[in-house]
C-alpha positions as CSV (number, residue, x, y, z in Angstrom):
1,X,0.0,0.0,0.0
2,X,1.4,3.4,-0.9
3,X,2.1,6.1,1.7
4,X,-0.5,8.4,0.2
5,X,-3.2,5.8,0.7
6,X,-2.2,5.1,4.3
7,X,-2.3,8.8,5.2
8,X,-5.7,9.2,3.4
9,X,-7.2,6.5,5.6
10,X,-5.7,7.8,8.8
11,X,-6.2,11.6,8.4
12,X,-9.0,12.7,6.2
13,X,-9.3,16.1,4.6
14,X,-12.6,16.7,6.5
15,X,-10.9,16.0,9.8
16,X,-8.1,18.5,9.0
17,X,-10.6,21.2,8.0
18,X,-12.6,20.7,11.2
19,X,-9.6,21.0,13.5
20,X,-8.1,23.9,11.5
21,X,-11.4,25.8,11.6
22,X,-11.4,25.9,15.4
23,X,-7.7,26.8,15.5
24,X,-7.9,29.6,13.0
25,X,-10.9,31.1,14.9
26,X,-9.3,30.8,18.3
27,X,-5.6,31.5,17.6
28,X,-5.6,33.5,14.4
29,X,-4.1,32.9,11.1
30,X,-0.7,34.3,11.7
31,X,0.1,32.3,14.8
32,X,-0.8,28.9,13.2
33,X,1.6,26.9,11.1
34,X,1.0,23.6,9.2
35,X,3.2,22.1,11.9
36,X,1.0,23.4,14.8
37,X,-2.2,22.2,13.1
38,X,-0.7,18.8,12.5
39,X,0.4,18.6,16.2
40,X,-3.1,19.4,17.3
41,X,-4.3,16.4,15.2
42,X,-1.5,14.2,16.6
43,X,0.2,13.8,13.2
44,X,3.4,15.0,11.6
45,X,3.1,18.1,9.5
46,X,4.0,16.1,6.4
47,X,0.6,14.4,6.6
48,X,-1.2,17.6,5.9
49,X,0.7,18.2,2.7
50,X,-1.0,15.2,1.1
51,X,-4.2,17.3,1.2
52,X,-3.1,20.9,1.1
53,X,-0.2,22.7,-0.5
54,X,0.2,25.2,2.2
55,X,-1.7,27.1,5.0
56,X,-3.3,29.6,2.6
57,X,-4.8,26.7,0.5
58,X,-6.1,25.1,3.7
59,X,-7.7,28.4,4.8
60,X,-9.2,29.0,1.4
61,X,-10.7,25.5,1.5
62,X,-12.4,26.4,4.8
63,X,-13.8,29.6,3.5
64,X,-15.3,27.9,0.4
65,X,-16.7,25.0,2.3
66,X,-18.4,27.2,5.0
67,X,-19.9,29.7,2.5
68,X,-21.2,26.9,0.3
69,X,-22.9,25.3,3.3
70,X,-24.6,28.6,4.1
71,X,-25.5,29.4,0.5
72,X,-27.1,25.9,0.2
73,X,-29.2,26.5,3.3
74,X,-30.3,29.9,2.0
75,X,-31.3,28.5,-1.4
76,X,-33.2,25.6,0.2
77,X,-35.1,28.1,2.4
78,X,-35.9,30.4,-0.6
79,X,-37.2,27.4,-2.7
80,X,-39.8,26.8,0.0
81,X,-40.7,30.5,0.4
82,X,-42.2,31.6,-2.9
83,X,-43.6,34.2,-3.0
84,X,-41.5,35.8,-0.4
85,X,-43.3,37.7,2.4
86,X,-42.1,39.6,5.4
87,X,-42.7,36.5,7.5
88,X,-40.3,34.6,5.2
89,X,-37.8,37.3,5.6
90,X,-38.0,37.0,9.4
91,X,-37.5,33.3,9.2
92,X,-34.5,33.8,6.9
93,X,-33.0,36.3,9.4
94,X,-33.6,33.9,12.3
95,X,-32.0,31.1,10.3
96,X,-28.9,33.3,9.7
97,X,-28.6,34.0,13.4
98,X,-29.1,30.3,14.2
99,X,-26.3,29.4,11.7
100,X,-23.9,31.9,13.2
101,X,-24.6,30.9,16.8
102,X,-24.5,27.1,16.1
103,X,-21.4,27.4,14.0
104,X,-19.3,30.1,15.7
105,X,-16.0,29.0,14.2
106,X,-17.5,28.9,10.7
107,X,-19.0,32.3,11.2
108,X,-15.9,34.0,12.5
109,X,-13.8,32.7,9.6
110,X,-16.5,33.8,7.1
111,X,-17.4,37.2,8.4
112,X,-14.9,38.3,11.1
113,X,-11.5,37.9,9.7
114,X,-9.5,41.1,10.3
115,X,-6.4,40.4,8.2
116,X,-6.7,42.2,4.9
117,X,-4.8,39.5,3.0
118,X,-7.2,36.9,4.2
119,X,-10.4,38.9,3.5
120,X,-9.8,38.4,-0.2
121,X,-10.5,34.7,0.2
122,X,-14.0,35.4,1.5
123,X,-15.1,38.6,-0.4
124,X,-16.7,36.8,-3.4
125,X,-18.6,34.3,-1.2
126,X,-19.6,37.1,1.2
127,X,-21.0,39.0,-1.8
128,X,-23.0,36.0,-2.9
129,X,-24.6,35.6,0.6
130,X,-25.3,39.3,0.8
131,X,-26.8,39.3,-2.7
132,X,-29.2,36.5,-1.8
133,X,-30.2,38.3,1.4
134,X,-30.6,41.6,-0.4
135,X,-32.8,39.9,-3.1
136,X,-35.2,38.7,-0.3
137,X,-35.4,42.2,1.3
138,X,-36.0,43.9,-2.0
139,X,-38.7,41.4,-2.9
140,X,-40.4,42.2,0.4
141,X,-40.2,46.0,0.2
142,X,-40.5,46.5,-3.6
143,X,-44.2,47.5,-3.6
144,X,-43.8,50.1,-0.8
145,X,-43.2,53.5,-2.4
146,X,-41.8,54.9,0.9
147,X,-39.0,52.3,0.8
148,X,-38.2,52.6,-2.9
149,X,-35.2,54.8,-2.3
150,X,-33.9,52.2,0.3
151,X,-33.8,49.2,-2.0
152,X,-29.9,49.2,-1.8
153,X,-29.2,50.6,1.6
154,X,-31.8,48.7,3.7
155,X,-30.5,45.2,3.0
156,X,-27.0,46.3,4.1
157,X,-28.4,47.9,7.2
158,X,-30.4,44.8,8.2
159,X,-27.5,42.5,7.5
160,X,-25.1,44.6,9.6
161,X,-27.6,44.6,12.5
162,X,-27.8,40.7,12.3
163,X,-24.0,40.5,12.1
164,X,-23.7,42.7,15.2
165,X,-26.1,40.5,17.1
166,X,-24.3,37.3,16.1
167,X,-20.8,38.7,16.7
168,X,-21.7,40.0,20.2
169,X,-23.3,36.7,21.2
170,X,-20.3,34.7,19.9
171,X,-17.9,37.0,21.8
172,X,-19.7,36.2,25.0
173,X,-19.9,32.5,24.3
174,X,-23.7,32.4,24.3
175,X,-25.6,29.6,22.7
176,X,-28.5,30.0,20.3
177,X,-30.9,28.6,22.9
178,X,-29.7,31.3,25.4
179,X,-30.4,34.1,23.0
180,X,-33.2,32.8,20.9
181,X,-35.9,34.9,22.6
182,X,-33.7,38.1,22.2
183,X,-33.0,37.1,18.6
184,X,-36.7,36.8,17.8
185,X,-37.4,40.2,19.4
186,X,-34.5,41.7,17.5
187,X,-35.7,40.4,14.2
188,X,-39.3,41.4,14.9
189,X,-38.1,44.9,15.8
190,X,-36.1,45.2,12.6
191,X,-38.9,44.1,10.5
192,X,-41.5,46.3,12.3
193,X,-39.1,49.2,11.7
194,X,-39.5,48.8,7.9
195,X,-42.8,50.6,8.3
196,X,-41.2,53.6,9.9
197,X,-38.0,53.9,7.8
């Protein structure tokens, strides 16, 4: 049996990604090395190179995987919510909060990376998520003449409010169950505010 096959059986790509996700979120990109990731997994760093060329490729694989997971969830939700109503928008906002709270390491890598060089890995996927969210908001408010001038600014404002809620809750290590009532009130308030914008 060749060495590559032995390593593939012992250390899967998925296992590397899952361990690295937590390490990147808790320790930051700059402090991690392929060697330190391998050590956390209990393997030599050479084992990681069977799956990833370098740390940047590993990080990029995480970003793509996490955003694709969120985009699939958003698309599935939208397929069940046609035509889109304000109630559907509330549900989508709650689903986004749930995703962030139940997957804090995913969320931080996707939306809270501070390093400018790393942001380029997530910009395209962030834009896709934002576009999908904006499409839902615009569909809900399109027939309201008072909101016509807000078709482009309102989705961003709502998204940033959700992001703030999630980031704050993650920072204080709160679970979705702990903040679910507050999240529902927050989303209700935001949607109710559409009538007074």
